[in-house]
C-alpha positions, 0 to 999 in steps of 0.5 A: 902253545906256541903253535896255537899262537903262530896258528892264530897269527897266520890265520890272522894275516890272512884274514887281513889280506884280502881286505887291504886287496884292491881291484881295478874298480876300486883303483879307478874310483880312488884315482877318480876321488883323488883326482877331483880334491887334488883339483879343488886343492890346486884351485884354493891355492894361496901359495907357491908352496901350496901350488908345489904341493899339490904338483908332487902329489899329481906326481904320485898319482901319475905313478899310481896311474903307471902301477893301474896301466901295468895291471897292478891295482894293489899298486895303484891303491896303495899309492892313492891311499898314501897321497890321501893320507898325506893330504888329508883327503879323507876316502870314505 
């Protein structure tokens, strides 16, 4: 029974991994979408705190850009998705 459970767990992990993978084009699409949304948030900022939050998010976006430039779109997408989640920006 344990062998079946382990096999099922490995199969599940392998089947999920490609869905989480991100290619160059997806990373660029996420970057553009988030950059646009953050620009809108910056324009709508009413307080210094709001502005600083956007600046911090843009700093993290730069880290994603560095990962993308280094040929690591998976890392870039991971960063972009985290920024979107933290900032409440839908990716759909």
